N, C-alpha and C positions, 0 to 999 in steps of 0.2 A: 504494500499499499504505498505510491507515494505519498505527501500532502499539501493541501493548499495551509498556506502557513497562518491564516489570521480565521478570527470568526466572529459574526453578527451573533445578534438573540437572535434565540429560537424561532421559527419560524413555522409554518403546515405548509406543505410540498409539495410536490408532483413527484411521483415516478411513473418510469413506462414500463407498460408492462406486452409484454411480445403475444400474437397469437398462433406463435405454432403448437406444435401439441408439448408437452412436459416443458414449458420454458426455464433457460437458467437468466434470470438477474442477476447484473454484478457491476457492484458498484464499482469504478474504477476514476480517479480523478485525469487518467493519462488521457481516458478518450468520452470523455463527457461530450453530449449530443445536447443539440439545442433542440427546443420543438420544432422549428421550419427546417432543419434537414433530418429529424429522424425518422425512419425506417417507413415505407408506408403499410409495412405492416406490424406495427406496433399502436397503441393509443395510450391517450394519459388520462389518469385520474389521481385522484386527493390520496392521500398518506399524512404520517404514518400510521396506516390501521394493523388492526391485529392479526387479521391476516396476512400482512406483508412479515409484520416480525416472527411469525409462528413457522412462514415458510424460510426466512434466513437462519432462525434456531435451530431448524431441524437439518439443513443441508450443511450449515456450517459446523455444527458440533453434534456429535452420537448422540440415538437418542436414549442409551443405556448410561451415559454421565449419567452423576447424582447429581441429581434438584437443585442443588444450592450453585453448582458447577452452569446448569443451566442456566439458572435466574443471572447469574452473574455474564453469560454470553448475550443473555434480553439485553442487559445491559448496558453492553457497550457496544450490542448490533443497532440499539437504540439509539445508544449519540453520534455512533459512527453516520450512521443515515445524516440525521439532522445537521451533523456537523457537512459534511461532502455535499449536503442539497443547496443550506446556506447562501454554499460558495460557486454555485450553477446557477444561480435564479431559479433555484427549485427544482431544480432536469436531475432528473439520474438515468442512468440509459444502461445498457444490454450489454457486455464487453466480456474479454476473457484471464486477464490476468488482472494480478497482484488485487484482488478485490473483495468485497461481500457480497455472497453467493447469496440468490434466492431460488428455492423450487420450492410451489404449491405441496400443500401439506398431501392431499390427496397422491402425487403425484412418488410419495415415499410406500404407498400399499403394497406393490408388490416385494417388493424389499425388506418389508416388515412381517411381512406375511397374519402369522396368527397374534403377532405383540402389538398393529397397526392401530388399532383405540386404544389401547393400557399407554403408545409412546405418545399419540397423539395429546392425550390428555395429560399430559405429564407434561409435553412442548408451550400445549396451551397455557396449564397453568404457568410455568415458569414465568411465560410473558402476561399475563392474568397481575402475577401477585404483583409484578416490578412495576406495573402499571403509570406512567408518566414519571418513571423518574429516567433521570440522567446524570453524568458526568461532568462536572466544569471545575474548571480553576479561574479564579479572577474570575467569577461570573458570568465564563463564557462557557459554550458545549466543547469539550477538550475534542480531538480527533483520537477516538479510541480505537486503537492500532491493535490487532492482534494476529497471531499466529498459534502453529502446530504445538511444537513443544523447543525447547532450549538442549542446547548442552552442560546448562549447568546455571547459567545468569542469560538475561534478558538484556537485550543490548540497549546503547542510548543512540536514540533518534541522527544524532551529528554523524555519528556512524557510518551507517545508514544510510540516511537520505542526504548528508553534509546543510542539515541545519540544528541550531539545537534548538528545542522542544523540552520547556524546565519540566514537564509532568512527565515526559518521557524518558529517564534515565536507566540505564541497567541495574539491576536490582534479583538476588540471588535466585532460584526458581532451581534448585537441585533434585529435587523430589521427581521430577519429570521423566526421569532415566528410568525410577524403581515404578511407571505404570504406562509408558509409553515404550512399550517394545520391539518396536518396530520403526523406531528413528535411526538407526546405522544405514547408511548406503555406502555401498563398494563400486565403483564404475573403473572399468579400467579403456584407456583408447587412445589407442593408435596416434604416432606421431602424426600422421598425416591426418589423423581426424581433429587431431589437438591444430594444424597450422588452416583447417578450414571454417576451425568454429571460430579462434581467432584472430581469423582474417590475416595470417601470418605473411609476409611477404616472400620470407626466407625458412628456411629448415633450419631450425635448431638443434643442439644438442639433447638428449634426454633430462642428462642431468642439471640444465639450466633451470630449470620448472622447478620451483621451492615456494613454501610460505615465504611471506616478509613483514612483521610487524603484527598489533597485537593490542586489537578494541578495548574498550574498557571493559567490555564482557567477555573479553577474553577470546573470544572469536580470531580467524584470520582477518589484515586490512588491507594487503595487497598479496599481489601474486606477482613474484618473478619469472620470467619468460625469454629466457635471451637477454638481450638487451632492454626488455621493457619493464615495466614500474605497470598491474593492471588493479584494481583496485576491484579487489575481491569481492563485491557485490557484483560487478560484472562479468567477472570467472565462472560464478557460479552461475548467472542470467545466461550467458553464452552456452557453456556447456549443460545449462538447465541439472543439477545439481540439487541437493536437500538445502543446504544451508552455507555457510561462511567458516563453520566450522571445521575445517580443512586440513588435514592431512595426507602427504603425497609422500610413495614410495615407486621405483621404477624400474625399469631390469633395459636391456639392449633396442627395444623396438616400441616402448609403450611405457606410459607413468600410468600406476595404480593409485585411484583416489577414495579417501576414506570420509564421507561425514557425518557427523555425530545431531542429534535434533533438524526439526521440519522446517524450515521457514524463516521472512527474516528477520526474526527477531525482535522484533519491538514491540513494547507494549503486554499487554495477556498472554500468556503462552495457556494455550487450553488444555494440555495434557496437566501443566501444571496446574489450574485451576480444580483439574478432576480430580486430583492430590488431594491439594490441601480442604477439598469436598470432604473427601474420604476421612480423615482426620479430624473432622467435625464443624471444618472453619464456616460461617458464614458469606451469604455472597455480597456482602455489605464490606467482607471484611477480607476477600478476593481481588475485589475494585483496586482496593487501598494497598494494596500492599503491592501492585504491577502499577498501576499509576497511583505519581509520589505528589505530595502533597494537594490533590483531588480533592471534594467536596461532592455528595450524591444529592440532588436535588430533586424536587419535583415538579413537572413544568404542567401548563392548564392546557 
């Protein structure tokens, strides 16, 4: 999620609703559309209503998660949507990158099977029980970024997006690894693949690819690739890696990349929220842990 960096007061805004089967709605500050250039197969309607937030929570967080984690997700999603829409004349749009996903709750029927009614009720409760609650900093709704899981600490916004955001700073999240057992990625990439992915003009020796520098959250800051130094965030994007918690090994023809955690690392860790909920934390405590010096306020 790359942010907009200022915020006005909360307003009721508009979402774009796709008419295709099982649509997916994503909030993306890089691919915002205006009403004038929205695709013809989309229409606009008022938001944020309950059905929209239920669809976001269902798409963004596993329904099997603890109710307090789902409540924290509902408040983060409500805040994130309000922030983004207030910076785009009340419009959000469909896209496919770095965004907040929406799917109608009914689209999960096959996926959830016999648990459909139970999960629908659970997620609806998470949204209703936190209704009108948003996260604020100095009286303004925040960019409530979130991601899947960390490698032990969250990241500071400045290290990832290059802009300081006072409530998005690195905080410990060591419990992620105790609940998320799938956030380890191992990828082998040939030198030829690496050269194409990074658009290198010349071949490089395999030993010239290595991490360089550490962020405040403990992830890799840059990757040295021959004579170049590439931001780890760009390296991750171009190679489609899980995270920037990167370690590299190599043989004569390829590099072997191991990443820990999943996502950009800024804001609330979703698996961290689950771990804290399992420890008995309430959703308010989870919010206050991951977003520094914020308040939770109710809007009309």
